[in-house]
DRENDO-1510 file (C-alpha; in Angstrom, 1 decimal, always signed):
<recs>
REC; n; res; u; v; w
REC; 1; MET; +15.2; -25.9; -9.6 .
REC; 2; ASP; +16.2; -22.9; -7.6 .
REC; 3; PRO; +16.6; -23.8; -3.9 .
REC; 4; ARG; +14.2; -21.0; -2.9 .
REC; 5; THR; +11.5; -22.6; -5.1 .
REC; 6; ARG; +12.3; -26.1; -3.9 .
REC; 7; ARG; +11.8; -24.9; -0.3 .
REC; 8; LEU; +8.3; -23.6; -1.1 .
REC; 9; LEU; +7.4; -27.0; -2.7 .
REC; 10; GLU; +9.0; -29.4; -0.2 .
REC; 11; GLY; +9.9; -27.6; +3.0 .
REC; 12; PRO; +7.9; -28.0; +6.3 .
REC; 13; ILE; +4.8; -25.8; +6.0 .
REC; 14; ALA; +4.6; -23.8; +9.2 .
REC; 15; PRO; +8.4; -23.0; +9.5 .
REC; 16; THR; +8.5; -22.1; +5.8 .
REC; 17; LEU; +5.5; -19.8; +6.2 .
REC; 18; VAL; +6.9; -18.2; +9.3 .
REC; 19; ALA; +10.3; -17.6; +7.5 .
REC; 20; LEU; +8.5; -16.1; +4.5 .
REC; 21; ALA; +6.1; -14.0; +6.6 .
REC; 22; ALA; +8.5; -12.7; +9.3 .
REC; 23; PRO; +10.3; -10.1; +7.1 .
REC; 24; ASN; +6.9; -8.9; +5.9 .
REC; 25; VAL; +5.4; -8.7; +9.4 .
REC; 26; VAL; +8.4; -6.7; +10.6 .
REC; 27; MET; +8.1; -4.5; +7.5 .
REC; 28; LEU; +4.4; -3.9; +8.0 .
REC; 29; VAL; +4.8; -3.2; +11.7 .
REC; 30; ALA; +7.1; -0.4; +10.5 .
REC; 31; GLN; +4.4; +0.8; +8.0 .
REC; 32; VAL; +1.8; +0.7; +10.8 .
REC; 33; ALA; +4.1; +2.8; +13.0 .
REC; 34; ILE; +4.5; +5.3; +10.1 .
REC; 35; THR; +0.8; +5.6; +9.7 .
REC; 36; VAL; +0.2; +6.0; +13.4 .
REC; 37; LEU; +2.9; +8.7; +13.7 .
REC; 38; GLU; +1.5; +10.6; +10.7 .
REC; 39; ALA; -1.9; +10.7; +12.3 .
REC; 40; TYR; -0.3; +11.6; +15.6 .
REC; 41; PHE; +1.5; +14.6; +14.0 .
REC; 42; VAL; -1.6; +15.6; +12.0 .
REC; 43; GLY; -3.6; +15.5; +15.3 .
REC; 44; TRP; -1.5; +18.4; +16.5 .
REC; 45; LEU; -3.1; +20.5; +13.8 .
REC; 46; GLY; -6.6; +20.2; +15.3 .
REC; 47; ALA; -9.9; +18.3; +14.7 .
REC; 48; ASP; -10.4; +19.7; +11.2 .
REC; 49; ALA; -7.1; +18.4; +10.0 .
REC; 50; LEU; -7.6; +15.1; +11.7 .
REC; 51; ALA; -11.1; +14.7; +10.2 .
REC; 52; GLY; -9.9; +15.8; +6.8 .
REC; 53; VAL; -7.1; +13.2; +6.6 .
REC; 54; SER; -9.5; +10.6; +8.0 .
REC; 55; VAL; -11.9; +10.9; +5.1 .
REC; 56; THR; -9.1; +10.6; +2.6 .
REC; 57; PHE; -7.9; +7.4; +4.3 .
REC; 58; PRO; -10.4; +5.1; +2.7 .
REC; 59; LEU; -9.5; +6.2; -0.9 .
REC; 60; PHE; -5.8; +6.1; -0.1 .
REC; 61; MET; -6.2; +2.6; +1.4 .
REC; 62; LEU; -8.2; +1.6; -1.7 .
REC; 63; MET; -5.2; +2.5; -3.8 .
REC; 64; GLN; -2.8; +0.8; -1.4 .
REC; 65; THR; -4.8; -2.4; -1.2 .
REC; 66; MET; -5.4; -2.5; -4.9 .
REC; 67; SER; -1.7; -2.0; -5.8 .
REC; 68; ALA; -0.3; -4.2; -3.1 .
REC; 69; GLY; -2.8; -6.9; -2.2 .
REC; 70; GLY; -5.2; -6.7; -5.2 .
REC; 71; MET; -3.4; -6.3; -8.5 .
REC; 72; GLY; -0.1; -6.9; -6.6 .
REC; 73; GLY; -1.5; -10.2; -5.5 .
REC; 74; GLY; -2.3; -11.1; -9.1 .
REC; 75; VAL; +1.3; -10.2; -10.1 .
REC; 76; ALA; +2.9; -12.2; -7.3 .
REC; 77; ALA; +0.6; -15.2; -7.9 .
REC; 78; ALA; +1.4; -15.2; -11.7 .
REC; 79; VAL; +5.2; -15.0; -11.0 .
REC; 80; ALA; +5.0; -17.8; -8.4 .
REC; 81; ARG; +2.9; -20.1; -10.6 .
REC; 82; ALA; +5.3; -19.6; -13.5 .
REC; 83; LEU; +8.3; -20.4; -11.4 .
REC; 84; GLY; +6.5; -23.4; -9.8 .
REC; 85; ALA; +5.8; -24.7; -13.3 .
REC; 86; GLY; +9.4; -24.2; -14.5 .
REC; 87; ARG; +8.6; -21.3; -16.8 .
REC; 88; GLY; +11.3; -18.9; -15.8 .
REC; 89; ALA; +11.3; -16.9; -19.0 .
REC; 90; ASP; +7.6; -16.2; -18.7 .
REC; 91; ALA; +8.1; -15.1; -15.1 .
REC; 92; SER; +10.6; -12.5; -16.2 .
REC; 93; ARG; +8.4; -11.3; -19.1 .
REC; 94; LEU; +5.5; -10.8; -16.6 .
REC; 95; VAL; +7.4; -7.8; -15.0 .
REC; 96; ALA; +6.9; -5.5; -18.0 .
REC; 97; HIS; +3.3; -6.5; -18.2 .
REC; 98; ALA; +2.8; -5.7; -14.6 .
REC; 99; ILE; +4.3; -2.3; -15.0 .
REC; 100; VAL; +1.9; -1.4; -17.9 .
REC; 101; ILE; -1.1; -2.4; -15.7 .
REC; 102; ALA; +0.3; -0.3; -12.8 .
REC; 103; LEU; +0.7; +2.8; -14.9 .
REC; 104; ALA; -2.8; +2.6; -16.3 .
REC; 105; LEU; -4.4; +2.2; -12.9 .
REC; 106; ALA; -2.2; +4.9; -11.4 .
REC; 107; MET; -3.5; +7.4; -14.0 .
REC; 108; LEU; -7.1; +6.3; -13.3 .
REC; 109; PHE; -6.7; +7.1; -9.5 .
REC; 110; THR; -5.0; +10.4; -10.2 .
REC; 111; GLY; -7.8; +11.5; -12.6 .
REC; 112; VAL; -10.6; +10.5; -10.3 .
REC; 113; ALA; -9.1; +12.0; -7.1 .
REC; 114; LEU; -8.1; +15.3; -8.6 .
REC; 115; ALA; -11.4; +15.8; -10.5 .
REC; 116; GLY; -13.8; +14.4; -8.0 .
REC; 117; GLY; -12.1; +14.8; -4.6 .
REC; 118; ARG; -14.3; +17.6; -3.4 .
REC; 119; ALA; -17.5; +15.7; -4.2 .
REC; 120; ILE; -16.2; +12.4; -2.8 .
REC; 121; TYR; -15.1; +13.8; +0.6 .
REC; 122; GLY; -18.1; +16.1; +0.9 .
REC; 123; ALA; -20.4; +13.1; +0.4 .
REC; 124; MET; -18.5; +11.4; +3.2 .
REC; 125; GLY; -19.3; +14.2; +5.7 .
REC; 126; ALA; -16.3; +16.6; +5.4 .
REC; 127; ARG; -17.3; +20.2; +5.7 .
REC; 128; ALA; -15.6; +23.6; +5.8 .
REC; 129; GLY; -12.0; +23.3; +7.3 .
REC; 130; ALA; -12.2; +19.5; +7.3 .
REC; 131; LEU; -13.0; +19.4; +3.6 .
REC; 132; GLU; -10.2; +21.8; +2.8 .
REC; 133; ALA; -7.7; +19.7; +4.8 .
REC; 134; ALA; -8.9; +16.6; +3.0 .
REC; 135; LEU; -8.3; +18.2; -0.5 .
REC; 136; ALA; -4.9; +19.6; +0.5 .
REC; 137; TYR; -3.7; +16.1; +1.5 .
REC; 138; SER; -5.5; +14.2; -1.2 .
REC; 139; ASN; -4.4; +16.3; -4.2 .
REC; 140; VAL; -0.7; +15.7; -3.4 .
REC; 141; ILE; -1.1; +12.0; -2.6 .
REC; 142; PHE; -3.0; +11.2; -5.8 .
REC; 143; ALA; -0.9; +13.4; -8.0 .
REC; 144; GLY; +1.9; +11.0; -7.0 .
REC; 145; ALA; -0.2; +7.8; -7.4 .
REC; 146; VAL; +2.3; +6.4; -10.0 .
REC; 147; ALA; +5.0; +6.1; -7.3 .
REC; 148; VAL; +2.6; +4.1; -5.0 .
REC; 149; TRP; +1.5; +1.8; -7.8 .
REC; 150; LEU; +5.0; +1.1; -9.1 .
REC; 151; PHE; +6.4; +0.6; -5.6 .
REC; 152; ASN; +3.8; -2.0; -4.7 .
REC; 153; THR; +3.8; -3.7; -8.1 .
REC; 154; LEU; +7.6; -4.2; -8.2 .
REC; 155; ALA; +7.6; -5.3; -4.6 .
REC; 156; SER; +5.0; -7.9; -5.6 .
REC; 157; VAL; +7.2; -9.2; -8.4 .
REC; 158; VAL; +10.0; -9.7; -5.9 .
REC; 159; ARG; +7.8; -11.4; -3.4 .
REC; 160; GLY; +6.5; -13.7; -6.1 .
REC; 161; THR; +10.0; -15.1; -6.4 .
REC; 162; GLY; +10.0; -16.0; -2.7 .
REC; 163; ASN; +12.3; -13.0; -1.8 .
REC; 164; MET; +10.6; -11.3; +1.1 .
REC; 165; LEU; +13.8; -9.7; +2.5 .
REC; 166; LEU; +14.3; -7.0; -0.1 .
REC; 167; PRO; +10.8; -5.4; +0.2 .
REC; 168; ALA; +11.1; -5.5; +4.0 .
REC; 169; GLY; +14.6; -3.9; +3.7 .
REC; 170; VAL; +13.3; -1.1; +1.5 .
REC; 171; VAL; +10.5; -0.3; +3.9 .
REC; 172; LEU; +12.6; -0.5; +7.0 .
REC; 173; GLY; +15.4; +1.5; +5.4 .
REC; 174; GLY; +13.0; +4.3; +4.3 .
REC; 175; SER; +10.9; +4.4; +7.5 .
REC; 176; PRO; +13.3; +6.6; +9.6 .
REC; 177; ILE; +13.6; +9.0; +6.7 .
REC; 178; LEU; +9.8; +9.3; +6.3 .
REC; 179; MET; +9.3; +9.6; +10.1 .
REC; 180; THR; +11.7; +12.5; +10.1 .
REC; 181; LEU; +10.6; +14.2; +6.9 .
REC; 182; SER; +6.9; +14.1; +7.6 .
REC; 183; PRO; +6.9; +16.2; +10.8 .
REC; 184; ALA; +9.6; +18.4; +9.3 .
REC; 185; LEU; +7.3; +19.3; +6.4 .
REC; 186; ILE; +4.1; +19.5; +8.5 .
REC; 187; PHE; +5.6; +21.9; +11.1 .
REC; 188; GLY; +8.4; +23.6; +9.2 .
REC; 189; TRP; +11.4; +22.2; +11.1 .
REC; 190; GLY; +14.8; +23.4; +10.1 .
REC; 191; PRO; +15.1; +24.6; +6.5 .
REC; 192; PHE; +11.7; +23.2; +5.5 .
REC; 193; PRO; +8.6; +25.4; +5.1 .
REC; 194; ARG; +5.5; +24.8; +7.3 .
REC; 195; LEU; +3.1; +22.9; +5.0 .
REC; 196; GLY; +0.6; +21.3; +7.3 .
REC; 197; VAL; -1.3; +18.3; +5.9 .
REC; 198; THR; +0.3; +19.0; +2.5 .
REC; 199; GLY; +3.7; +18.3; +4.0 .
REC; 200; ALA; +2.5; +14.9; +5.3 .
REC; 201; ALA; +1.4; +14.0; +1.8 .
REC; 202; LEU; +4.6; +15.1; +0.2 .
REC; 203; ALA; +6.7; +13.0; +2.6 .
REC; 204; VAL; +4.6; +9.9; +1.7 .
REC; 205; VAL; +5.0; +10.4; -2.1 .
REC; 206; ALA; +8.8; +11.0; -1.7 .
REC; 207; TYR; +9.1; +7.7; +0.2 .
REC; 208; TYR; +7.4; +5.7; -2.4 .
REC; 209; ALA; +9.3; +7.3; -5.3 .
REC; 210; VAL; +12.7; +6.4; -3.7 .
REC; 211; GLY; +11.6; +2.9; -2.9 .
REC; 212; THR; +10.5; +2.4; -6.6 .
REC; 213; LEU; +14.0; +3.3; -7.8 .
REC; 214; VAL; +15.5; +0.7; -5.5 .
REC; 215; PHE; +13.2; -2.1; -6.9 .
REC; 216; PHE; +13.9; -1.1; -10.5 .
REC; 217; ALA; +17.7; -1.2; -9.8 .
REC; 218; TYR; +17.4; -4.7; -8.3 .
REC; 219; LEU; +15.3; -6.1; -11.1 .
REC; 220; VAL; +17.6; -4.9; -13.9 .
REC; 221; SER; +20.7; -6.0; -12.0 .
REC; 222; GLY; +20.4; -9.7; -12.8 .
REC; 223; ARG; +20.5; -10.8; -9.1 .
REC; 224; SER; +16.8; -11.7; -9.1 .
REC; 225; LEU; +15.1; -14.9; -10.2 .
REC; 226; VAL; +13.2; -12.7; -12.7 .
REC; 227; ARG; +14.8; -9.9; -14.6 .
REC; 228; LEU; +13.5; -6.7; -16.2 .
REC; 229; SER; +15.3; -6.0; -19.5 .
REC; 230; PRO; +14.2; -3.8; -22.4 .
REC; 231; TRP; +15.7; -6.3; -24.8 .
REC; 232; THR; +13.3; -9.1; -23.7 .
REC; 233; VAL; +10.1; -7.0; -23.5 .
REC; 234; ARG; +7.5; -8.6; -25.8 .
REC; 235; PHE; +3.9; -8.1; -24.8 .
REC; 236; GLU; +1.6; -11.2; -24.9 .
REC; 237; ARG; -2.1; -11.4; -24.3 .
REC; 238; ALA; -1.6; -14.6; -22.4 .
REC; 239; LEU; +0.7; -13.0; -19.8 .
REC; 240; PHE; -1.6; -10.0; -19.3 .
REC; 241; ARG; -4.4; -12.6; -18.8 .
REC; 242; ASP; -2.3; -14.5; -16.3 .
REC; 243; ILE; -2.0; -11.4; -14.1 .
REC; 244; LEU; -5.5; -10.1; -14.6 .
REC; 245; ARG; -7.4; -13.4; -14.0 .
REC; 246; VAL; -6.4; -13.0; -10.3 .
REC; 247; GLY; -5.8; -9.3; -10.2 .
REC; 248; ALA; -9.0; -8.1; -11.7 .
REC; 249; PRO; -11.3; -10.0; -9.3 .
REC; 250; SER; -9.1; -8.9; -6.5 .
REC; 251; LEU; -9.7; -5.3; -7.4 .
REC; 252; VAL; -13.4; -6.0; -7.1 .
REC; 253; ASN; -12.8; -7.3; -3.6 .
REC; 254; ASN; -10.7; -4.2; -2.7 .
REC; 255; VAL; -13.5; -2.0; -3.9 .
REC; 256; GLN; -16.1; -3.9; -1.9 .
REC; 257; THR; -13.9; -3.6; +1.3 .
REC; 258; ASN; -13.3; +0.1; +0.9 .
REC; 259; LEU; -16.8; +0.9; -0.3 .
REC; 260; THR; -18.0; -0.6; +2.9 .
REC; 261; ILE; -15.9; +1.8; +4.9 .
REC; 262; VAL; -16.8; +4.8; +2.7 .
REC; 263; LEU; -20.5; +4.2; +3.1 .
REC; 264; LEU; -20.3; +3.7; +6.8 .
REC; 265; THR; -18.1; +6.8; +7.1 .
REC; 266; ALA; -20.9; +8.7; +5.4 .
REC; 267; LEU; -23.4; +7.4; +7.9 .
REC; 268; VAL; -21.2; +8.3; +10.9 .
REC; 269; GLY; -20.5; +11.8; +9.3 .
REC; 270; SER; -24.1; +12.8; +10.0 .
REC; 271; PHE; -23.2; +12.9; +13.7 .
REC; 272; GLY; -20.7; +15.7; +13.2 .
REC; 273; THR; -17.0; +16.4; +12.9 .
REC; 274; PHE; -16.0; +15.0; +16.3 .
REC; 275; ALA; -17.8; +11.7; +15.7 .
REC; 276; LEU; -16.3; +11.5; +12.3 .
REC; 277; ALA; -12.8; +12.0; +13.7 .
REC; 278; GLY; -13.3; +9.5; +16.5 .
REC; 279; TYR; -14.7; +6.9; +14.1 .
REC; 280; GLY; -11.8; +7.6; +11.7 .
REC; 281; MET; -9.2; +6.9; +14.4 .
REC; 282; GLY; -11.1; +3.7; +15.5 .
REC; 283; VAL; -11.5; +2.4; +12.0 .
REC; 284; ARG; -7.9; +3.2; +11.2 .
REC; 285; LEU; -7.0; +0.3; +13.5 .
REC; 286; GLU; -9.3; -1.9; +11.5 .
REC; 287; TYR; -7.7; -0.8; +8.3 .
REC; 288; LEU; -4.3; -1.5; +9.7 .
REC; 289; GLN; -5.2; -5.2; +10.0 .
REC; 290; ILE; -5.1; -5.3; +6.2 .
REC; 291; PRO; -1.3; -4.6; +5.9 .
REC; 292; LEU; -0.7; -6.7; +9.0 .
REC; 293; VAL; -2.5; -9.7; +7.5 .
REC; 294; PHE; -0.7; -8.9; +4.2 .
REC; 295; GLY; +2.5; -10.0; +6.0 .
REC; 296; PHE; +1.1; -13.5; +6.2 .
REC; 297; GLY; -0.9; -13.1; +3.0 .
REC; 298; SER; +2.0; -12.3; +0.7 .
REC; 299; ALA; +3.7; -15.4; +2.0 .
REC; 300; LEU; +0.5; -17.4; +1.3 .
REC; 301; VAL; +0.2; -16.0; -2.3 .
REC; 302; THR; +3.7; -17.1; -3.1 .
REC; 303; MET; +3.7; -20.5; -1.4 .
REC; 304; VAL; +0.2; -21.5; -2.5 .
REC; 305; GLY; +0.8; -20.2; -6.0 .
REC; 306; THR; +4.1; -22.1; -6.3 .
REC; 307; ASN; +2.4; -25.3; -5.1 .
REC; 308; PHE; -0.6; -24.9; -7.4 .
REC; 309; GLY; +1.8; -24.2; -10.4 .
REC; 310; ALA; +3.5; -27.5; -9.5 .
REC; 311; GLY; +0.2; -29.4; -9.3 .
REC; 312; GLN; +0.4; -29.9; -5.5 .
REC; 313; ASP; -3.1; -28.9; -4.6 .
REC; 314; ALA; -3.5; -30.7; -1.3 .
REC; 315; ARG; -0.3; -29.2; +0.0 .
REC; 316; ALA; -1.5; -25.7; -1.1 .
REC; 317; ARG; -4.7; -26.2; +1.0 .
REC; 318; ARG; -2.7; -27.1; +4.0 .
REC; 319; VAL; -0.6; -24.0; +3.5 .
REC; 320; ALA; -3.7; -21.9; +3.4 .
REC; 321; TRP; -5.2; -23.3; +6.6 .
REC; 322; THR; -1.9; -22.9; +8.5 .
REC; 323; GLY; -1.4; -19.2; +7.4 .
REC; 324; ALA; -5.1; -18.4; +8.1 .
REC; 325; ALA; -4.8; -19.7; +11.7 .
REC; 326; MET; -1.8; -17.6; +12.3 .
REC; 327; ALA; -3.4; -14.4; +10.9 .
REC; 328; ALA; -6.6; -14.9; +12.8 .
REC; 329; GLY; -4.7; -15.4; +16.1 .
REC; 330; VAL; -2.8; -12.1; +15.7 .
REC; 331; THR; -5.7; -10.0; +14.6 .
REC; 332; GLU; -8.0; -11.3; +17.3 .
REC; 333; ALA; -5.4; -10.5; +19.9 .
REC; 334; ILE; -5.2; -6.9; +18.6 .
REC; 335; GLY; -9.0; -6.6; +18.5 .
REC; 336; LEU; -9.5; -7.8; +22.1 .
REC; 337; SER; -6.7; -5.6; +23.4 .
REC; 338; ALA; -8.3; -2.6; +21.6 .
REC; 339; ALA; -11.7; -3.4; +23.0 .
REC; 340; LEU; -10.4; -3.7; +26.6 .
REC; 341; PHE; -8.1; -0.7; +26.4 .
REC; 342; PRO; -9.4; +1.6; +23.7 .
REC; 343; HIS; -7.8; +4.8; +25.0 .
REC; 344; VAL; -4.3; +3.4; +24.7 .
REC; 345; TRP; -4.8; +3.7; +20.9 .
REC; 346; LEU; -7.1; +6.7; +20.7 .
REC; 347; ALA; -5.2; +9.0; +23.0 .
REC; 348; LEU; -2.3; +8.9; +20.5 .
REC; 349; PHE; -4.4; +11.1; +18.2 .
REC; 350; SER; -6.7; +13.3; +20.2 .
REC; 351; ALA; -7.7; +14.5; +23.7 .
REC; 352; GLU; -11.1; +15.7; +22.6 .
REC; 353; PRO; -13.7; +13.9; +24.8 .
REC; 354; GLU; -16.3; +13.4; +22.0 .
REC; 355; VAL; -13.6; +12.0; +19.7 .
REC; 356; LEU; -12.4; +9.6; +22.4 .
REC; 357; ARG; -16.0; +8.6; +23.2 .
REC; 358; THR; -16.9; +7.7; +19.6 .
REC; 359; GLY; -13.7; +5.8; +19.0 .
REC; 360; ALA; -13.9; +3.8; +22.2 .
REC; 361; THR; -17.5; +2.8; +21.4 .
REC; 362; TYR; -16.4; +1.6; +18.0 .
REC; 363; LEU; -13.4; -0.4; +19.3 .
REC; 364; ARG; -15.4; -2.1; +22.2 .
REC; 365; ILE; -18.1; -3.3; +19.8 .
REC; 366; VAL; -16.1; -4.1; +16.6 .
REC; 367; GLY; -12.7; -5.0; +18.0 .
REC; 368; PRO; -13.6; -8.5; +19.2 .
REC; 369; THR; -14.5; -9.5; +15.6 .
REC; 370; TYR; -11.1; -8.6; +14.2 .
REC; 371; GLY; -10.1; -12.3; +14.3 .
REC; 372; PHE; -12.9; -13.1; +11.7 .
REC; 373; PHE; -11.5; -10.3; +9.5 .
REC; 374; GLY; -8.0; -11.7; +9.7 .
REC; 375; LEU; -9.2; -15.2; +9.0 .
REC; 376; GLY; -11.1; -14.1; +5.9 .
REC; 377; LEU; -8.3; -11.9; +4.6 .
REC; 378; ALA; -5.7; -14.6; +4.9 .
REC; 379; LEU; -7.9; -17.1; +3.0 .
REC; 380; TYR; -8.5; -14.4; +0.4 .
REC; 381; PHE; -4.7; -14.1; -0.2 .
REC; 382; ALA; -4.4; -17.9; -0.3 .
REC; 383; SER; -7.2; -17.9; -2.9 .
REC; 384; GLN; -5.2; -15.4; -5.0 .
REC; 385; GLY; -2.3; -17.9; -5.0 .
REC; 386; ALA; -4.7; -20.6; -6.1 .
REC; 387; GLY; -6.3; -18.4; -8.7 .
REC; 388; ARG; -9.7; -19.2; -7.2 .
REC; 389; LEU; -11.4; -16.0; -6.0 .
REC; 390; LEU; -15.2; -16.6; -6.3 .
REC; 391; TRP; -15.9; -17.2; -2.6 .
REC; 392; PRO; -13.8; -14.4; -1.3 .
REC; 393; LEU; -15.7; -12.1; -3.6 .
REC; 394; VAL; -19.0; -13.5; -2.3 .
REC; 395; ALA; -17.8; -13.0; +1.2 .
REC; 396; GLY; -16.8; -9.4; +0.5 .
REC; 397; LEU; -20.2; -8.7; -1.1 .
REC; 398; SER; -22.0; -10.2; +1.9 .
REC; 399; ARG; -20.0; -7.9; +4.2 .
REC; 400; LEU; -20.8; -4.8; +2.1 .
REC; 401; VAL; -24.6; -5.6; +1.9 .
REC; 402; VAL; -24.9; -6.3; +5.6 .
REC; 403; ALA; -22.7; -3.5; +6.9 .
REC; 404; ALA; -24.0; -0.7; +4.6 .
REC; 405; GLY; -27.5; -1.9; +4.2 .
REC; 406; GLY; -27.9; -2.9; +7.9 .
REC; 407; GLY; -26.2; +0.4; +9.0 .
REC; 408; TRP; -28.6; +2.5; +7.0 .
REC; 409; ILE; -31.6; +0.6; +8.3 .
REC; 410; ALA; -30.4; +0.9; +11.9 .
REC; 411; LEU; -29.9; +4.6; +11.5 .
REC; 412; ARG; -32.6; +5.8; +9.2 .
REC; 413; VAL; -35.4; +3.2; +9.8 .
REC; 414; LEU; -34.9; +2.1; +13.4 .
REC; 415; GLY; -33.6; +5.4; +14.6 .
REC; 416; GLY; -30.6; +3.9; +16.3 .
REC; 417; GLY; -27.4; +5.7; +17.2 .
REC; 418; LEU; -23.7; +5.1; +16.6 .
REC; 419; SER; -23.7; +1.9; +18.8 .
REC; 420; SER; -26.3; +0.2; +16.5 .
REC; 421; ILE; -24.2; +1.1; +13.4 .
REC; 422; PHE; -21.1; -0.3; +15.0 .
REC; 423; ALA; -22.9; -3.5; +16.0 .
REC; 424; VAL; -23.9; -4.1; +12.3 .
REC; 425; MET; -20.2; -3.6; +11.4 .
REC; 426; ALA; -19.2; -6.3; +13.8 .
REC; 427; LEU; -21.8; -8.7; +12.4 .
REC; 428; ALA; -20.6; -8.0; +8.9 .
REC; 429; LEU; -16.9; -8.8; +9.8 .
REC; 430; ALA; -18.0; -12.1; +11.4 .
REC; 431; LEU; -19.9; -13.0; +8.3 .
REC; 432; PHE; -17.0; -12.2; +6.0 .
REC; 433; GLY; -14.6; -14.6; +7.8 .
REC; 434; THR; -17.3; -17.3; +8.1 .
REC; 435; VAL; -18.3; -17.4; +4.5 .
REC; 436; VAL; -14.7; -17.8; +3.2 .
REC; 437; THR; -13.9; -20.4; +5.8 .
REC; 438; VAL; -17.0; -22.6; +5.2 .
REC; 439; ALA; -16.5; -22.4; +1.4 .
REC; 440; LEU; -12.9; -23.5; +1.5 .
REC; 441; HIS; -13.7; -26.2; +4.0 .
REC; 442; ARG; -16.4; -27.6; +1.7 .
REC; 443; GLY; -13.9; -27.8; -1.2 .
REC; 444; ALA; -14.2; -24.6; -3.1 .
REC; 445; TRP; -10.8; -24.9; -4.7 .
REC; 446; ARG; -11.3; -28.6; -5.7 .
REC; 447; LEU; -14.7; -27.8; -7.3 .
REC; 448; GLN; -13.1; -25.0; -9.4 .
REC; 449; ARG; -9.9; -26.7; -10.3 .
REC; 450; LYS; -9.5; -27.1; -14.0 .
REC; 451; PRO; -8.0; -30.3; -15.4 .
</recs>
């Protein structure tokens, strides 16, 4: 057995999880910094540009979470379970199957965004200049969707082997280039033309394309536990099923999470462009909890999946609880800090009083429940590794119904304002974390475990 796999099966849980998660957390801090800086640069272009990019953010994050944490989680879990069960050849053959799935889903995103972008962003409240900015950014990003999907899919393959250092290295190595290229294309620095929000999107696509080439080179080099080779490609229904039985339900969960934000963005959009921009900057911090928890979650997928593949169910559950406690602690600390000092975050993007007022109201009400969000997300990733996703899906549906339905009732029936909508959002996040926690505590994995 490879020493890396043995460590996942036999090493001390907390130190092994920390060792796996640390490169991912560093990587994702870099990604968060990139996202913050991009919004910071776009904010210099005015409220319309900021609002326009804000309404594209849910759809872009849907693609990100589907490719990295949704279907990507299915890929990583399938590779980890195969390696844990000693099926190294199957683990290698899974790579080509994962690429086919990624290409199909990338084409779907490209088609939907290019054909329906105007209707989607208009329904979310973007008007006039904000709508044009949204389309300028979105059309470039989703024309390059294949780069995003392949980057995250191949990174998931590598993580499924227990190698967290390479994906972290690719992100960290590309971050300085992206942080320089983005403002250069936005504002026309040096030899580059001034492209505005289009430039920001071009920089993002270029970053993902270069990273994809690095992952391809690694997987064909023979240095990985799994290897991509055209001579061994043989498509099998069972291997597609091994990915999709976790990946497909995970996509449903991603849709639920992002649909919640989309519907609530539409409700907030009725209060005007400034309110939409302020909410967008506030909820961006909530969205950034997803990649942050993914730092722990990708380690959980790999470690839980490897132990499940080896039949060590009890150890897999201990891994899940340990990782969930870590993720909840980090996200709650961020949420409380944002609630106490909202302008530290919001002032990065705008000085407009109405934008700041809306964003601060959101963070003060919703921020303290971020710990529940982190707890639920971590257990969702652990459930991917176990291949047991029923209760995370139920929790996500509960959040969607309470947040969107309750927000609509608060606004349209009870005549409440933004504060009432944000209060419903906070309640929905608390419900999400509670449902997954109670289900796992009561033995959800044991009840679903097949002999």
